[in-house]
All heavy atoms as TSV, in Angstrom:
chain	resi	resn	atom	element	x	y	z
A	1	MET	N	N	4.120	-13.062	23.720
A	1	MET	CA	C	4.122	-13.406	22.331
A	1	MET	C	C	4.739	-12.266	21.529
A	1	MET	O	O	4.409	-11.104	21.749
A	1	MET	CB	C	2.686	-13.641	21.873
A	1	MET	CG	C	2.590	-14.496	20.676
A	1	MET	SD	S	1.020	-15.322	20.549
A	1	MET	CE	C	0.026	-14.106	19.776
A	2	ARG	N	N	5.638	-12.585	20.609
A	2	ARG	CA	C	6.294	-11.557	19.816
A	2	ARG	C	C	5.495	-11.225	18.585
A	2	ARG	O	O	4.905	-12.079	17.952
A	2	ARG	CB	C	7.653	-12.030	19.364
A	2	ARG	CG	C	8.685	-11.905	20.388
A	2	ARG	CD	C	10.028	-12.119	19.760
A	2	ARG	NE	N	11.015	-12.098	20.821
A	2	ARG	CZ	C	12.263	-12.371	20.665
A	2	ARG	NH1	N	12.716	-12.732	19.494
A	2	ARG	NH2	N	13.097	-12.311	21.687
A	3	GLU	N	N	5.529	-9.928	18.241
A	3	GLU	CA	C	4.893	-9.488	17.001
A	3	GLU	C	C	5.925	-9.478	15.902
A	3	GLU	O	O	7.088	-9.167	16.126
A	3	GLU	CB	C	4.350	-8.070	17.167
A	3	GLU	CG	C	3.128	-7.992	18.031
A	3	GLU	CD	C	2.578	-6.588	18.061
A	3	GLU	OE1	O	2.772	-5.842	17.094
A	3	GLU	OE2	O	1.950	-6.250	19.058
A	4	LYS	N	N	5.489	-9.811	14.703
A	4	LYS	CA	C	6.374	-9.683	13.549
A	4	LYS	C	C	6.444	-8.213	13.180
A	4	LYS	O	O	5.457	-7.509	13.239
A	4	LYS	CB	C	5.840	-10.487	12.367
A	4	LYS	CG	C	5.882	-11.958	12.602
A	4	LYS	CD	C	6.754	-12.578	11.585
A	4	LYS	CE	C	6.794	-14.067	11.807
A	4	LYS	NZ	N	7.631	-14.708	10.861
A	5	LYS	N	N	7.626	-7.759	12.791
A	5	LYS	CA	C	7.818	-6.351	12.471
A	5	LYS	C	C	7.325	-6.054	11.058
A	5	LYS	O	O	7.620	-6.797	10.121
A	5	LYS	CB	C	9.296	-6.003	12.574
A	5	LYS	CG	C	9.566	-4.531	12.425
A	5	LYS	CD	C	11.009	-4.213	12.665
A	5	LYS	CE	C	11.241	-2.744	12.501
A	5	LYS	NZ	N	12.612	-2.380	12.664
A	6	GLN	N	N	6.547	-4.990	10.938
A	6	GLN	CA	C	6.074	-4.545	9.623
A	6	GLN	C	C	7.081	-3.561	9.075
A	6	GLN	O	O	7.445	-2.610	9.752
A	6	GLN	CB	C	4.715	-3.890	9.737
A	6	GLN	CG	C	3.620	-4.825	10.146
A	6	GLN	CD	C	2.294	-4.141	10.226
A	6	GLN	OE1	O	2.215	-2.932	10.264
A	6	GLN	NE2	N	1.246	-4.912	10.252
A	7	GLU	N	N	7.524	-3.792	7.850
A	7	GLU	CA	C	8.488	-2.865	7.267
A	7	GLU	C	C	7.759	-1.935	6.313
A	7	GLU	O	O	6.764	-2.301	5.704
A	7	GLU	CB	C	9.631	-3.631	6.603
A	7	GLU	CG	C	9.540	-3.850	5.151
A	7	GLU	CD	C	10.719	-4.635	4.631
A	7	GLU	OE1	O	11.102	-5.631	5.238
A	7	GLU	OE2	O	11.234	-4.245	3.581
A	8	LYS	N	N	8.244	-0.702	6.230
A	8	LYS	CA	C	7.632	0.308	5.372
A	8	LYS	C	C	8.421	0.406	4.088
A	8	LYS	O	O	9.650	0.469	4.097
A	8	LYS	CB	C	7.567	1.646	6.078
A	8	LYS	CG	C	6.636	1.605	7.271
A	8	LYS	CD	C	6.366	2.942	7.832
A	8	LYS	CE	C	5.390	2.820	8.987
A	8	LYS	NZ	N	5.003	4.088	9.520
A	9	VAL	N	N	7.694	0.412	2.964
A	9	VAL	CA	C	8.279	0.421	1.629
A	9	VAL	C	C	7.602	1.514	0.825
A	9	VAL	O	O	6.431	1.811	1.039
A	9	VAL	CB	C	8.052	-0.940	0.949
A	9	VAL	CG1	C	8.673	-0.976	-0.414
A	9	VAL	CG2	C	8.563	-2.070	1.796
A	10	ILE	N	N	8.346	2.123	-0.100
A	10	ILE	CA	C	7.766	3.144	-0.981
A	10	ILE	C	C	7.616	2.553	-2.367
A	10	ILE	O	O	8.496	1.858	-2.858
A	10	ILE	CB	C	8.648	4.406	-1.004
A	10	ILE	CG1	C	8.614	5.047	0.362
A	10	ILE	CG2	C	8.179	5.376	-2.068
A	10	ILE	CD1	C	9.466	6.269	0.520
A	11	GLY	N	N	6.450	2.817	-2.987
A	11	GLY	CA	C	6.176	2.311	-4.324
A	11	GLY	C	C	5.318	3.289	-5.100
A	11	GLY	O	O	4.918	4.331	-4.585
A	12	VAL	N	N	5.015	2.920	-6.347
A	12	VAL	CA	C	4.211	3.752	-7.244
A	12	VAL	C	C	2.963	2.978	-7.623
A	12	VAL	O	O	3.035	1.789	-7.978
A	12	VAL	CB	C	5.009	4.125	-8.519
A	12	VAL	CG1	C	4.164	4.932	-9.478
A	12	VAL	CG2	C	6.253	4.884	-8.144
A	13	VAL	N	N	1.809	3.641	-7.577
A	13	VAL	CA	C	0.536	3.000	-7.936
A	13	VAL	C	C	0.494	2.827	-9.441
A	13	VAL	O	O	0.647	3.795	-10.195
A	13	VAL	CB	C	-0.655	3.864	-7.455
A	13	VAL	CG1	C	-1.962	3.242	-7.888
A	13	VAL	CG2	C	-0.615	4.045	-5.951
A	14	THR	N	N	0.282	1.583	-9.905
A	14	THR	CA	C	0.222	1.324	-11.349
A	14	THR	C	C	-1.195	1.014	-11.822
A	14	THR	O	O	-1.494	1.186	-12.999
A	14	THR	CB	C	1.134	0.142	-11.730
A	14	THR	OG1	O	0.734	-1.006	-10.994
A	14	THR	CG2	C	2.579	0.474	-11.482
A	15	GLU	N	N	-2.058	0.562	-10.894
A	15	GLU	CA	C	-3.416	0.204	-11.288
A	15	GLU	C	C	-4.346	0.335	-10.100
A	15	GLU	O	O	-3.991	-0.049	-8.989
A	15	GLU	CB	C	-3.415	-1.251	-11.790
A	15	GLU	CG	C	-4.709	-1.704	-12.374
A	15	GLU	CD	C	-4.630	-3.152	-12.865
A	15	GLU	OE1	O	-3.562	-3.780	-12.759
A	15	GLU	OE2	O	-5.656	-3.635	-13.354
A	16	ALA	N	N	-5.534	0.901	-10.334
A	16	ALA	CA	C	-6.554	1.009	-9.299
A	16	ALA	C	C	-7.585	-0.086	-9.551
A	16	ALA	O	O	-8.133	-0.189	-10.642
A	16	ALA	CB	C	-7.215	2.382	-9.328
A	17	LEU	N	N	-7.847	-0.899	-8.542
A	17	LEU	CA	C	-8.769	-2.014	-8.637
A	17	LEU	C	C	-10.009	-1.734	-7.775
A	17	LEU	O	O	-9.999	-0.798	-6.956
A	17	LEU	CB	C	-8.072	-3.291	-8.163
A	17	LEU	CG	C	-6.792	-3.652	-8.921
A	17	LEU	CD1	C	-6.038	-4.745	-8.195
A	17	LEU	CD2	C	-7.129	-4.075	-10.327
A	18	PRO	N	N	-11.087	-2.508	-7.934
A	18	PRO	CA	C	-12.287	-2.278	-7.123
A	18	PRO	C	C	-12.038	-2.458	-5.622
A	18	PRO	O	O	-11.085	-3.125	-5.218
A	18	PRO	CB	C	-13.265	-3.351	-7.620
A	18	PRO	CG	C	-12.754	-3.775	-8.938
A	18	PRO	CD	C	-11.274	-3.557	-8.920
A	19	SER	N	N	-12.920	-1.881	-4.835
A	19	SER	CA	C	-12.935	-1.946	-3.369
A	19	SER	C	C	-11.610	-1.503	-2.738
A	19	SER	O	O	-11.059	-2.192	-1.879
A	19	SER	CB	C	-13.358	-3.321	-2.856
A	19	SER	OG	O	-12.428	-4.290	-3.179
A	20	THR	N	N	-11.113	-0.358	-3.170
A	20	THR	CA	C	-9.908	0.312	-2.667
A	20	THR	C	C	-8.668	-0.582	-2.633
A	20	THR	O	O	-7.854	-0.483	-1.726
A	20	THR	CB	C	-10.139	0.954	-1.279
A	20	THR	OG1	O	-10.366	-0.065	-0.323
A	20	THR	CG2	C	-11.278	1.940	-1.305
A	21	LEU	N	N	-8.531	-1.442	-3.612
A	21	LEU	CA	C	-7.298	-2.220	-3.797
A	21	LEU	C	C	-6.462	-1.550	-4.879
A	21	LEU	O	O	-7.010	-0.979	-5.829
A	21	LEU	CB	C	-7.620	-3.642	-4.260
A	21	LEU	CG	C	-7.877	-4.690	-3.209
A	21	LEU	CD1	C	-8.204	-6.019	-3.866
A	21	LEU	CD2	C	-6.711	-4.848	-2.282
A	22	PHE	N	N	-5.164	-1.624	-4.738
A	22	PHE	CA	C	-4.264	-1.006	-5.699
A	22	PHE	C	C	-3.128	-1.968	-6.007
A	22	PHE	O	O	-2.686	-2.713	-5.135
A	22	PHE	CB	C	-3.682	0.301	-5.140
A	22	PHE	CG	C	-4.720	1.343	-4.881
A	22	PHE	CD1	C	-5.339	1.440	-3.655
A	22	PHE	CD2	C	-5.097	2.208	-5.882
A	22	PHE	CE1	C	-6.299	2.406	-3.415
A	22	PHE	CE2	C	-6.061	3.179	-5.658
A	22	PHE	CZ	C	-6.667	3.273	-4.432
A	23	ARG	N	N	-2.646	-1.937	-7.249
A	23	ARG	CA	C	-1.441	-2.688	-7.623
A	23	ARG	C	C	-0.295	-1.689	-7.554
A	23	ARG	O	O	-0.335	-0.644	-8.196
A	23	ARG	CB	C	-1.584	-3.275	-9.008
A	23	ARG	CG	C	-0.507	-4.282	-9.321
A	23	ARG	CD	C	-0.762	-5.038	-10.596
A	23	ARG	NE	N	-2.102	-5.571	-10.745
A	23	ARG	CZ	C	-2.537	-6.722	-10.222
A	23	ARG	NH1	N	-1.725	-7.449	-9.502
A	23	ARG	NH2	N	-3.770	-7.130	-10.417
A	24	ILE	N	N	0.730	-2.024	-6.779
A	24	ILE	CA	C	1.849	-1.128	-6.505
A	24	ILE	C	C	3.132	-1.734	-7.096
A	24	ILE	O	O	3.378	-2.927	-6.928
A	24	ILE	CB	C	2.050	-0.960	-4.981
A	24	ILE	CG1	C	0.752	-0.616	-4.283
A	24	ILE	CG2	C	3.128	0.061	-4.698
A	24	ILE	CD1	C	0.183	0.711	-4.598
A	25	GLU	N	N	3.930	-0.901	-7.746
A	25	GLU	CA	C	5.241	-1.333	-8.207
A	25	GLU	C	C	6.279	-0.798	-7.237
A	25	GLU	O	O	6.387	0.410	-7.044
A	25	GLU	CB	C	5.525	-0.825	-9.617
A	25	GLU	CG	C	6.818	-1.355	-10.189
A	25	GLU	CD	C	7.043	-0.950	-11.624
A	25	GLU	OE1	O	6.052	-0.906	-12.378
A	25	GLU	OE2	O	8.190	-0.663	-11.957
A	26	LEU	N	N	7.029	-1.707	-6.634
A	26	LEU	CA	C	8.034	-1.337	-5.651
A	26	LEU	C	C	9.337	-0.951	-6.349
A	26	LEU	O	O	9.458	-1.091	-7.558
A	26	LEU	CB	C	8.263	-2.506	-4.690
A	26	LEU	CG	C	7.008	-3.031	-3.989
A	26	LEU	CD1	C	7.349	-4.238	-3.149
A	26	LEU	CD2	C	6.351	-1.955	-3.156
A	27	GLY	N	N	10.284	-0.476	-5.591
A	27	GLY	CA	C	11.547	-0.012	-6.142
A	27	GLY	C	C	12.343	-1.080	-6.857
A	27	GLY	O	O	13.095	-0.807	-7.779
A	28	ASN	N	N	12.182	-2.351	-6.464
A	28	ASN	CA	C	12.939	-3.438	-7.087
A	28	ASN	C	C	12.152	-4.101	-8.234
A	28	ASN	O	O	12.379	-5.255	-8.547
A	28	ASN	CB	C	13.335	-4.484	-6.038
A	28	ASN	CG	C	12.133	-5.026	-5.289
A	28	ASN	OD1	O	11.003	-4.664	-5.571
A	28	ASN	ND2	N	12.381	-5.901	-4.351
A	29	LYS	N	N	11.231	-3.356	-8.852
A	29	LYS	CA	C	10.413	-3.805	-9.995
A	29	LYS	C	C	9.476	-4.959	-9.651
A	29	LYS	O	O	8.988	-5.664	-10.510
A	29	LYS	CB	C	11.287	-4.202	-11.199
A	29	LYS	CG	C	12.174	-3.094	-11.688
A	29	LYS	CD	C	11.361	-1.919	-12.182
A	29	LYS	CE	C	12.286	-0.813	-12.677
A	29	LYS	NZ	N	11.597	0.409	-12.907
A	30	GLU	N	N	9.214	-5.176	-8.378
A	30	GLU	CA	C	8.285	-6.206	-7.925
A	30	GLU	C	C	6.913	-5.557	-7.759
A	30	GLU	O	O	6.827	-4.385	-7.388
A	30	GLU	CB	C	8.784	-6.750	-6.586
A	30	GLU	CG	C	8.031	-7.932	-6.069
A	30	GLU	CD	C	8.634	-8.434	-4.772
A	30	GLU	OE1	O	9.866	-8.443	-4.661
A	30	GLU	OE2	O	7.859	-8.799	-3.880
A	31	THR	N	N	5.840	-6.289	-8.050
A	31	THR	CA	C	4.499	-5.729	-7.857
A	31	THR	C	C	3.839	-6.353	-6.638
A	31	THR	O	O	4.171	-7.482	-6.254
A	31	THR	CB	C	3.609	-5.958	-9.090
A	31	THR	OG1	O	3.486	-7.346	-9.303
A	31	THR	CG2	C	4.175	-5.271	-10.311
A	32	MET	N	N	2.914	-5.607	-6.045
A	32	MET	CA	C	2.251	-6.058	-4.820
A	32	MET	C	C	0.848	-5.493	-4.787
A	32	MET	O	O	0.605	-4.389	-5.280
A	32	MET	CB	C	3.068	-5.553	-3.634
A	32	MET	CG	C	2.375	-5.548	-2.319
A	32	MET	SD	S	3.384	-4.805	-1.048
A	32	MET	CE	C	3.603	-6.207	-0.013
A	33	LEU	N	N	-0.092	-6.221	-4.218
A	33	LEU	CA	C	-1.431	-5.702	-3.995
A	33	LEU	C	C	-1.464	-5.013	-2.640
A	33	LEU	O	O	-0.866	-5.497	-1.674
A	33	LEU	CB	C	-2.456	-6.831	-3.982
A	33	LEU	CG	C	-2.979	-7.310	-5.314
A	33	LEU	CD1	C	-3.980	-8.428	-5.109
A	33	LEU	CD2	C	-3.611	-6.204	-6.092
A	34	ALA	N	N	-2.158	-3.875	-2.581
A	34	ALA	CA	C	-2.253	-3.141	-1.316
A	34	ALA	C	C	-3.645	-2.550	-1.198
A	34	ALA	O	O	-4.276	-2.217	-2.200
A	34	ALA	CB	C	-1.202	-2.046	-1.254
A	35	TYR	N	N	-4.117	-2.447	0.029
A	35	TYR	CA	C	-5.418	-1.822	0.279
A	35	TYR	C	C	-5.213	-0.520	1.043
A	35	TYR	O	O	-4.163	-0.270	1.626
A	35	TYR	CB	C	-6.344	-2.769	1.050
A	35	TYR	CG	C	-5.825	-3.213	2.404
A	35	TYR	CD1	C	-6.143	-2.497	3.552
A	35	TYR	CD2	C	-5.024	-4.322	2.533
A	35	TYR	CE1	C	-5.676	-2.882	4.795
A	35	TYR	CE2	C	-4.554	-4.723	3.760
A	35	TYR	CZ	C	-4.895	-4.007	4.889
A	35	TYR	OH	O	-4.408	-4.390	6.115
A	36	LEU	N	N	-6.215	0.323	1.011
A	36	LEU	CA	C	-6.149	1.628	1.646
A	36	LEU	C	C	-6.406	1.486	3.148
A	36	LEU	O	O	-7.308	0.753	3.561
A	36	LEU	CB	C	-7.226	2.524	1.024
A	36	LEU	CG	C	-6.978	3.998	0.917
A	36	LEU	CD1	C	-5.675	4.280	0.204
A	36	LEU	CD2	C	-8.114	4.655	0.197
A	37	SER	N	N	-5.625	2.172	3.966
A	37	SER	CA	C	-5.809	2.084	5.419
A	37	SER	C	C	-7.090	2.795	5.847
A	37	SER	O	O	-7.626	3.631	5.125
A	37	SER	CB	C	-4.604	2.682	6.132
A	37	SER	OG	O	-4.591	4.078	5.982
A	38	GLY	N	N	-7.558	2.468	7.022
A	38	GLY	CA	C	-8.796	3.025	7.537
A	38	GLY	C	C	-8.751	4.532	7.713
A	38	GLY	O	O	-9.739	5.225	7.442
A	39	LYS	N	N	-7.618	5.074	8.164
A	39	LYS	CA	C	-7.501	6.526	8.349
A	39	LYS	C	C	-7.597	7.250	7.015
A	39	LYS	O	O	-8.196	8.318	6.924
A	39	LYS	CB	C	-6.163	6.882	9.016
A	39	LYS	CG	C	-6.082	6.485	10.453
A	39	LYS	CD	C	-6.553	7.603	11.332
A	39	LYS	CE	C	-6.320	7.225	12.773
A	39	LYS	NZ	N	-6.724	8.252	13.679
A	40	MET	N	N	-7.006	6.658	5.955
A	40	MET	CA	C	-7.057	7.301	4.649
A	40	MET	C	C	-8.481	7.257	4.089
A	40	MET	O	O	-8.919	8.173	3.395
A	40	MET	CB	C	-6.075	6.648	3.690
A	40	MET	CG	C	-4.642	6.956	4.085
A	40	MET	SD	S	-3.426	6.361	2.940
A	40	MET	CE	C	-3.629	7.496	1.597
A	41	ARG	N	N	-9.219	6.178	4.394
A	41	ARG	CA	C	-10.628	6.120	3.986
A	41	ARG	C	C	-11.459	7.146	4.771
A	41	ARG	O	O	-12.293	7.834	4.209
A	41	ARG	CB	C	-11.209	4.736	4.251
A	41	ARG	CG	C	-10.748	3.689	3.322
A	41	ARG	CD	C	-11.430	2.391	3.653
A	41	ARG	NE	N	-10.852	1.304	2.898
A	41	ARG	CZ	C	-11.366	0.099	2.854
A	41	ARG	NH1	N	-12.463	-0.183	3.505
A	41	ARG	NH2	N	-10.768	-0.837	2.155
A	42	LYS	N	N	-11.200	7.213	6.064
A	42	LYS	CA	C	-11.971	8.113	6.931
A	42	LYS	C	C	-11.830	9.576	6.505
A	42	LYS	O	O	-12.803	10.307	6.447
A	42	LYS	CB	C	-11.497	7.951	8.376
A	42	LYS	CG	C	-12.207	8.832	9.359
A	42	LYS	CD	C	-11.692	8.614	10.766
A	42	LYS	CE	C	-12.354	9.543	11.733
A	42	LYS	NZ	N	-11.821	9.382	13.097
A	43	PHE	N	N	-10.617	9.989	6.195
A	43	PHE	CA	C	-10.369	11.385	5.818
A	43	PHE	C	C	-10.424	11.614	4.317
A	43	PHE	O	O	-10.070	12.671	3.824
A	43	PHE	CB	C	-9.035	11.855	6.407
A	43	PHE	CG	C	-9.069	11.921	7.909
A	43	PHE	CD1	C	-8.372	11.011	8.669
A	43	PHE	CD2	C	-9.837	12.873	8.562
A	43	PHE	CE1	C	-8.413	11.046	10.057
A	43	PHE	CE2	C	-9.887	12.918	9.944
A	43	PHE	CZ	C	-9.178	12.002	10.695
A	44	ARG	N	N	-10.867	10.577	3.567
A	44	ARG	CA	C	-11.107	10.648	2.129
A	44	ARG	C	C	-9.906	11.144	1.333
A	44	ARG	O	O	-10.012	12.030	0.505
A	44	ARG	CB	C	-12.332	11.499	1.834
A	44	ARG	CG	C	-13.591	10.908	2.402
A	44	ARG	CD	C	-14.802	11.647	1.894
A	44	ARG	NE	N	-15.987	10.987	2.448
A	44	ARG	CZ	C	-17.025	11.640	2.925
A	44	ARG	NH1	N	-17.049	12.951	2.916
A	44	ARG	NH2	N	-18.057	10.982	3.392
A	45	ILE	N	N	-8.753	10.579	1.636
A	45	ILE	CA	C	-7.538	10.909	0.908
A	45	ILE	C	C	-7.531	10.089	-0.381
A	45	ILE	O	O	-7.606	8.865	-0.340
A	45	ILE	CB	C	-6.287	10.637	1.749
A	45	ILE	CG1	C	-6.302	11.568	2.951
A	45	ILE	CG2	C	-5.020	10.818	0.932
A	45	ILE	CD1	C	-5.237	11.300	3.963
A	46	LYS	N	N	-7.486	10.766	-1.505
A	46	LYS	CA	C	-7.543	10.099	-2.794
A	46	LYS	C	C	-6.170	9.581	-3.202
A	46	LYS	O	O	-5.166	10.264	-3.015
A	46	LYS	CB	C	-8.041	11.071	-3.882
A	46	LYS	CG	C	-9.368	11.708	-3.581
A	46	LYS	CD	C	-10.488	10.712	-3.682
A	46	LYS	CE	C	-11.819	11.408	-3.519
A	46	LYS	NZ	N	-12.864	10.567	-3.009
A	47	VAL	N	N	-6.137	8.403	-3.759
A	47	VAL	CA	C	-4.917	7.823	-4.298
A	47	VAL	C	C	-5.200	7.517	-5.758
A	47	VAL	O	O	-6.144	6.818	-6.078
A	47	VAL	CB	C	-4.519	6.541	-3.548
A	47	VAL	CG1	C	-3.311	5.890	-4.187
A	47	VAL	CG2	C	-4.221	6.856	-2.088
A	48	LEU	N	N	-4.361	8.044	-6.653
A	48	LEU	CA	C	-4.547	7.893	-8.082
A	48	LEU	C	C	-3.371	7.137	-8.698
A	48	LEU	O	O	-2.319	7.010	-8.072
A	48	LEU	CB	C	-4.673	9.273	-8.745
A	48	LEU	CG	C	-5.793	10.168	-8.223
A	48	LEU	CD1	C	-5.672	11.542	-8.822
A	48	LEU	CD2	C	-7.142	9.562	-8.528
A	49	VAL	N	N	-3.567	6.664	-9.900
A	49	VAL	CA	C	-2.483	5.981	-10.623
A	49	VAL	C	C	-1.333	6.960	-10.839
A	49	VAL	O	O	-1.550	8.101	-11.232
A	49	VAL	CB	C	-3.007	5.433	-11.972
A	49	VAL	CG1	C	-1.870	4.844	-12.792
A	49	VAL	CG2	C	-4.085	4.404	-11.743
A	50	GLY	N	N	-0.133	6.537	-10.537
A	50	GLY	CA	C	1.047	7.392	-10.664
A	50	GLY	C	C	1.494	8.015	-9.351
A	50	GLY	O	O	2.589	8.583	-9.287
A	51	ASP	N	N	0.691	7.937	-8.307
A	51	ASP	CA	C	1.066	8.492	-6.994
A	51	ASP	C	C	2.124	7.613	-6.331
A	51	ASP	O	O	2.083	6.388	-6.425
A	51	ASP	CB	C	-0.151	8.561	-6.062
A	51	ASP	CG	C	-1.085	9.698	-6.410
A	51	ASP	OD1	O	-0.703	10.570	-7.198
A	51	ASP	OD2	O	-2.212	9.697	-5.871
A	52	ARG	N	N	3.057	8.255	-5.621
A	52	ARG	CA	C	4.010	7.532	-4.785
A	52	ARG	C	C	3.369	7.349	-3.418
A	52	ARG	O	O	2.812	8.292	-2.865
A	52	ARG	CB	C	5.313	8.303	-4.652
A	52	ARG	CG	C	6.058	8.371	-5.989
A	52	ARG	CD	C	7.385	9.069	-5.875
A	52	ARG	NE	N	8.278	8.236	-5.086
A	52	ARG	CZ	C	9.153	8.708	-4.186
A	52	ARG	NH1	N	9.258	10.002	-3.994
A	52	ARG	NH2	N	9.930	7.903	-3.525
A	53	VAL	N	N	3.433	6.135	-2.883
A	53	VAL	CA	C	2.785	5.828	-1.607
A	53	VAL	C	C	3.739	5.066	-0.705
A	53	VAL	O	O	4.683	4.431	-1.163
A	53	VAL	CB	C	1.499	4.998	-1.821
A	53	VAL	CG1	C	0.420	5.821	-2.482
A	53	VAL	CG2	C	1.763	3.742	-2.599
A	54	GLU	N	N	3.481	5.161	0.589
A	54	GLU	CA	C	4.231	4.390	1.578
A	54	GLU	C	C	3.353	3.226	2.017
A	54	GLU	O	O	2.185	3.415	2.341
A	54	GLU	CB	C	4.569	5.271	2.783
A	54	GLU	CG	C	5.441	4.596	3.791
A	54	GLU	CD	C	5.811	5.550	4.917
A	54	GLU	OE1	O	6.474	6.552	4.627
A	54	GLU	OE2	O	5.436	5.270	6.063
A	55	ILE	N	N	3.923	2.019	2.023
A	55	ILE	CA	C	3.172	0.803	2.310
A	55	ILE	C	C	3.772	0.100	3.506
A	55	ILE	O	O	4.990	0.008	3.627
A	55	ILE	CB	C	3.227	-0.156	1.100
A	55	ILE	CG1	C	2.742	0.535	-0.139
A	55	ILE	CG2	C	2.440	-1.419	1.355
A	55	ILE	CD1	C	3.091	-0.227	-1.375
A	56	GLU	N	N	2.922	-0.407	4.404
A	56	GLU	CA	C	3.360	-1.310	5.457
A	56	GLU	C	C	3.151	-2.720	4.925
A	56	GLU	O	O	2.021	-3.096	4.603
A	56	GLU	CB	C	2.536	-1.122	6.732
A	56	GLU	CG	C	2.893	0.095	7.512
A	56	GLU	CD	C	2.098	0.194	8.806
A	56	GLU	OE1	O	1.161	-0.610	9.020
A	56	GLU	OE2	O	2.409	1.089	9.589
A	57	THR	N	N	4.205	-3.484	4.794
A	57	THR	CA	C	4.075	-4.837	4.252
A	57	THR	C	C	3.567	-5.800	5.318
A	57	THR	O	O	3.847	-5.632	6.504
A	57	THR	CB	C	5.416	-5.345	3.711
A	57	THR	OG1	O	6.352	-5.354	4.771
A	57	THR	CG2	C	5.903	-4.482	2.574
A	58	ASP	N	N	2.844	-6.803	4.867
A	58	ASP	CA	C	2.354	-7.841	5.756
A	58	ASP	C	C	3.503	-8.805	6.026
A	58	ASP	O	O	4.119	-9.303	5.081
A	58	ASP	CB	C	1.192	-8.573	5.071
A	58	ASP	CG	C	0.555	-9.604	5.957
A	58	ASP	OD1	O	0.759	-9.548	7.181
A	58	ASP	OD2	O	-0.141	-10.484	5.429
A	59	PRO	N	N	3.819	-9.092	7.280
A	59	PRO	CA	C	4.951	-9.969	7.573
A	59	PRO	C	C	4.744	-11.402	7.102
A	59	PRO	O	O	5.683	-12.163	6.988
A	59	PRO	CB	C	5.095	-9.895	9.091
A	59	PRO	CG	C	3.781	-9.418	9.574
A	59	PRO	CD	C	3.185	-8.589	8.487
A	60	TYR	N	N	3.517	-11.772	6.786
A	60	TYR	CA	C	3.224	-13.134	6.364
A	60	TYR	C	C	3.117	-13.265	4.856
A	60	TYR	O	O	2.680	-14.293	4.352
A	60	TYR	CB	C	1.950	-13.626	7.043
A	60	TYR	CG	C	2.090	-13.598	8.537
A	60	TYR	CD1	C	1.461	-12.627	9.291
A	60	TYR	CD2	C	2.900	-14.518	9.193
A	60	TYR	CE1	C	1.614	-12.582	10.665
A	60	TYR	CE2	C	3.050	-14.488	10.559
A	60	TYR	CZ	C	2.404	-13.528	11.289
A	60	TYR	OH	O	2.557	-13.478	12.640
A	61	GLY	N	N	3.442	-12.233	4.092
A	61	GLY	CA	C	3.494	-12.331	2.659
A	61	GLY	C	C	2.190	-12.074	1.931
A	61	GLY	O	O	2.067	-12.404	0.759
A	62	GLY	N	N	1.220	-11.457	2.574
A	62	GLY	CA	C	-0.059	-11.166	1.915
A	62	GLY	C	C	-0.053	-9.790	1.291
A	62	GLY	O	O	0.925	-9.360	0.694
A	63	ARG	N	N	-1.155	-9.101	1.436
A	63	ARG	CA	C	-1.276	-7.750	0.873
A	63	ARG	C	C	-0.628	-6.729	1.791
A	63	ARG	O	O	-0.485	-6.955	2.981
A	63	ARG	CB	C	-2.749	-7.393	0.718
A	63	ARG	CG	C	-3.437	-8.291	-0.254
A	63	ARG	CD	C	-4.894	-7.928	-0.328
A	63	ARG	NE	N	-5.535	-8.764	-1.327
A	63	ARG	CZ	C	-6.787	-9.092	-1.309
A	63	ARG	NH1	N	-7.581	-8.671	-0.341
A	63	ARG	NH2	N	-7.297	-9.846	-2.238
A	64	GLY	N	N	-0.304	-5.583	1.219
A	64	GLY	CA	C	0.235	-4.484	2.016
A	64	GLY	C	C	-0.877	-3.498	2.330
A	64	GLY	O	O	-1.982	-3.594	1.808
A	65	ARG	N	N	-0.588	-2.534	3.188
A	65	ARG	CA	C	-1.550	-1.496	3.548
A	65	ARG	C	C	-0.946	-0.140	3.233
A	65	ARG	O	O	0.135	0.189	3.706
A	65	ARG	CB	C	-1.879	-1.598	5.043
A	65	ARG	CG	C	-2.872	-0.548	5.488
A	65	ARG	CD	C	-3.286	-0.739	6.895
A	65	ARG	NE	N	-2.114	-0.743	7.782
A	65	ARG	CZ	C	-2.138	-1.213	9.016
A	65	ARG	NH1	N	-3.227	-1.735	9.500
A	65	ARG	NH2	N	-1.052	-1.181	9.746
A	66	ILE	N	N	-1.661	0.663	2.441
A	66	ILE	CA	C	-1.192	1.998	2.088
A	66	ILE	C	C	-1.468	2.912	3.278
A	66	ILE	O	O	-2.614	3.076	3.694
A	66	ILE	CB	C	-1.909	2.529	0.823
A	66	ILE	CG1	C	-1.631	1.610	-0.349
A	66	ILE	CG2	C	-1.473	3.951	0.518
A	66	ILE	CD1	C	-2.413	1.943	-1.590
A	67	VAL	N	N	-0.406	3.518	3.826
A	67	VAL	CA	C	-0.556	4.352	5.010
A	67	VAL	C	C	-0.305	5.832	4.747
A	67	VAL	O	O	-0.696	6.676	5.536
A	67	VAL	CB	C	0.351	3.884	6.164
A	67	VAL	CG1	C	-0.094	2.533	6.668
A	67	VAL	CG2	C	1.793	3.848	5.750
A	68	LYS	N	N	0.361	6.158	3.608
A	68	LYS	CA	C	0.666	7.571	3.343
A	68	LYS	C	C	0.813	7.796	1.846
A	68	LYS	O	O	1.359	6.944	1.141
A	68	LYS	CB	C	1.977	7.936	4.032
A	68	LYS	CG	C	2.326	9.417	3.913
A	68	LYS	CD	C	3.727	9.705	4.378
A	68	LYS	CE	C	3.822	9.702	5.875
A	68	LYS	NZ	N	5.134	10.169	6.344
A	69	ARG	N	N	0.311	8.920	1.378
A	69	ARG	CA	C	0.560	9.336	-0.002
A	69	ARG	C	C	1.662	10.372	0.019
A	69	ARG	O	O	1.579	11.351	0.746
A	69	ARG	CB	C	-0.726	9.925	-0.605
A	69	ARG	CG	C	-0.627	10.081	-2.104
A	69	ARG	CD	C	-1.892	10.634	-2.660
A	69	ARG	NE	N	-1.730	12.086	-2.667
A	69	ARG	CZ	C	-2.676	12.951	-2.959
A	69	ARG	NH1	N	-3.872	12.525	-3.219
A	69	ARG	NH2	N	-2.449	14.223	-2.967
A	70	ILE	N	N	2.693	10.163	-0.784
A	70	ILE	CA	C	3.847	11.062	-0.764
A	70	ILE	C	C	3.739	12.045	-1.896
A	70	ILE	O	O	3.443	11.685	-3.007
A	70	ILE	CB	C	5.163	10.252	-0.864
A	70	ILE	CG1	C	5.224	9.272	0.295
A	70	ILE	CG2	C	6.358	11.149	-0.907
A	70	ILE	CD1	C	6.377	8.315	0.240
């Protein structure tokens, strides 16, 4: 069975929502909802409004996952 490829995108956090959800503005002025990855929760890496982040997009068009703060 083939896996769909996850692409990595860079965006800016525009809004912090409850339960570690964030609204991200991508480079093409599109917005997306993203949640914090487990490793970032485990090591308590803070993400604030205005931070640039790297996101792995969901291949099925759902939410993205924040994997790195730049």
